[in-house]
N, C-alpha and C positions, 0 to 999 in steps of 0.2 A: 328790616332794621328799624328800631325804635329809638328816637331821641328823647331823653328825659332831662328836663331842667334840674340841675343838682340843687337848686334852691326850692324846688317844689316839695310839698309834703304829700306823699303818696300813701293812701290807705286802701287796703283790700276790703271789699264788702261782699257779704254773702247775699246772693241774689235769689236764693230759693225762697219759696213761700213758707213762712213759719206761722205757728199758731200758739196762743197761750190760753189755757182753759182755767177758769176759776169756778169750782164746783163744790157743792156740799157733800159729795161722795168722797170718802176718805182716800181711795186709791185711783181717782180720776184726775188727769192733768199732770203737769210737771212737778207740782209741789204736793207733798203728801199732807193729808189732813184736810180739814174743812176751811177753805179759803173763799167761800162764797160771800157775797155782800148782803148784809142784813140791814133793811131799812124799815121805817115805819110808814104805813099808809096814812091817808087823810083821816081815817077813822080810828087811828091808833093801833092797828094790828101790825105785827111784825111780818114782813115779807122777805123771803130768801131768794136772791137773784143769782142764778147760774148763767155764765156766759162764756163765749169763746171769741177771742180777737184774732183775726187773720192779719198778719204783717207781711207785706211783700210788694 
């Protein structure tokens, strides 16, 4: 038996490990297209950064 305070705000959370990939490859990750980050290096050259974030 569980007692729940009727004034409490209860939210269900997904506890599984999730990941989000940002990649320059068009069909990699959850978003289609190129969503990699493009930055300039100290000498002015453009660098494309692909990365994956694990949430969990």
